N, C-alpha and C positions, 0 to 999 in steps of 0.2 A: 438779744439777736433770734431772729426765727431760723431754727435749725431744720425746719421740714423741708423735703427735696421739693424741687421746682416741678409742678404738673405741666409737662409739655404734650398738648393735644396735637395730634397728627391726623390732619384732614388729606383727603385725596387731593382734592383741588379739581375746578372746573372752568370751561371758557364762560359759563352762564353765570354771571355777577350774583344770580339769587343763591347760589351754592354757597361763597364765601359769606353773605351776608347772614344766611343761615346758621353757620358754623360761629361767626362771631357772636350772634345772637345768644348762641348754646352758652358760648364760652363766659358769656356775662352774666348768666345765670348760675353757672360753675361757681364763679368767681362771688355772685352774691349770699350763696348758701354756704361757702366757705372763704370769708376775708381774710384768714390766716394763712391761706395757702396761695403762693404766686402761682398764676396759671398763664403760660403762654401759649401762642397758636404756631403750628408749622405747616405746610402746604407739601406735598409729594410733587405736585406737578401744577401749571398754569398760574397759580397765584404766588403772593409774597405776604409775608417772609417765608422763605424756604425753610425747611428742616436743618439742613445744613448750616444755614445762615444763623437760625435761631442758636442752635448748639455751640458755634462758634463765639456768638455773641454773649451766651452765658457764662462761656470759660473766660472769656477776657474780664466779664464782671466778677470774677472769682467764684463764681458756683461751683460746687461739687458734687452735688448729688440730684438727679433727675430722675423722675418716673415718665417715661414716654409711653403714652396710651393712645393706640391706634382708633380713630374715631369711625370704627367699622362695626357692622353687626355679624359678622359670620368671619372665622378664621380661614380666608382663602389666600390668594396669591400674594396679594398687597401684605396682610399681617405675617405671612410666612416667609415671603423673599424680599421684597422691596423694601418694608420698614426695616428687618434686621441688617440687611445692606449699608442704608443710610448711617444706622447707629453705629456700624462697626467703623464706619470711618468718621466718628466724632472725635474732639480733642482729646488726649488721652489722660488729660486732669480729670475728666468727668465719669463719675460713676453712674451708669445708666441702668435703671430696669426696664425692661419691656413689660408694660401691663397687659392684661389679656383686654380681648375683644369685647365689645358690650353686650353681646348675645351669646346664649339666650339669658333671659331674663324675666323674671315674673314681673318687675316693672316696666319691662317693656310692652309685655301683654297688656299691663295698665294703662299705658301710654298710647298703645292702638286703640283700646276702646274708649280712652277719653276723646280722641281724634273723630271717633266715629260718632259718640254722643254730641260732640261740638258740631259735627254734620247735620243733626238733626235725628239720630236715634235716641232711643231711651232703653232702660233695661227691660221694660215691660215687652220691646220688639225683639228680644233675642231668639226666642224658640220659634218666631217665624221668619227669621231672616238668616239667610245665607250670605257667609262673607269669604269674598277672595282674599287671601294672604298674597299680596302682590309682591315680590321682591325684584330687586333689579336683574339678580341671575349670575350663575356662576357654573363653572365647569369643574369644581373641585368638590370631590365625592364628600366630604366632611362637611362643607357649605350645604350641600344639598340636601344631606342626611339632617340637619341642624333645622333646615327651613322645613320638610317634612312632620319633623317631631312636634314644632312648634304648632303647626297647623293641627295636627293630631291632639296635642294638649288643649288648645285652644276651644277646639270643638267640644272638649268636655266639660266647659263651664258653661254652658246652656246653649249656644248658638245653634240654630237649624242643621247647618252644615258648615264646613270651613274646608275651602280648596286651596291650595298652594298654587301659585303662578309666577311665572319667570317673565320680564321682559326683556331680557337680551335674546337676540337671533340665535345665540348659541348654546340656549337653554336643552338641556338633556331631554331625550326622549321620556316620557311621562308625566312632564311637566308642561302643562298647556299656557299658553299665552293668556294675559288677563281676559281678553274678550272671549276666549273659549271657556274658561272657566266662569263667567259669568253665565254663558248659555247653558251650561253644565247645570249650574245651580238651578237656574229657570226649570230647566228640564225634570229634576230633582223634584219640584213641586214646593219649593222655597217661595213664600209669599213675596217676598222682597230681597233684594241682592245689593250688597254694599261693597264696596272695593276698600281695602283698608292698606295704603302702601307702607311696607316695610321697609322705608328707606328714611334716611336723616335728612337730606335735602334735596332740593329741586335739582334739575339739569335735565340731559338728554334721554337717560332711561326712565326717569320718573315722570316725564313728559309723556312718554311711549304708555305708561300705565295710565296716564289720564285718559288718552286717546283711547285705550282698551276698554275704559269705563264707559262708555259713551251710552251703553245700552243697560247700565246699572241706576238701581234707584238713587243711591247714596255713594258718593265719592269721600271718603276722609282727606284731611291735610295730610303732608309728609309728618313724621316723628318731629323733626326741628328741635326746638328749645324746650321740648315739653319739661315740666318738672320733675318727671321720673326718668328722663333720661339723664337730667343732670345728677341725679341722685346714684345712676348707675355709674356715669363717669367717676363721680366719688368713694363708689365702694371699689371699683377697680384699682383707682389710686390706693386706698388703703390697704388693700391686699397686697399690692406691689412694693410697697415700701415698708412693709411690717418686717421683712428680714433684712433690711438694709440698716449699716451698722450707724448706731447716733454719732453725730456730728460733734467733734470735740472743738472746743473753744480755745483760741489760742491763749 
């Protein structure tokens, strides 16, 4: 009997069909890396199955242990409020541990570079290329600080410069839009400007990043099902399940 907790990947959901397709592609990669772990997907909104529906189905099937993993890059409102509220309403026979969000992680930086290289850059271009770290945006101070720190850390790996940018219209003061950050890097003297979307899947805000990158030389793809992202998912799963009691066979 497989006594490992079920991994429930919780995605936000979107009216854009590309979002769910990308989430499912990532989950398939996670399953391929760990065929011994049962992996399910639930959405908070717009898409099915819902998180609530998946949890109820697992309880009916006799599952007892679940690791609920927010498919989020920062600890903002969804990780702090929405997801805990949904999990609190789960069937009482389920033992649920909420895993940490995916970021920050060195593996995500590796995934960002993978996407830039796939878009046409090479390691030899780093010293002459300025990078816009374009995230969806948040009003949460913790999430904002994390994005700023990621940009500072990434800059020290050899890029000409790295500037954070937010796609959301509600971005805080001091964080430029993608197009503003592109122009700033041009003015700084970087020979080449690249935009690296720090988002997991396509959708409305990622499309805004794409429009903001119109004057950039290189636009990377979203992180999506990059193998590094799948590895982070599994790292978070293992960390969350470590304190869970071992299942006892009848």
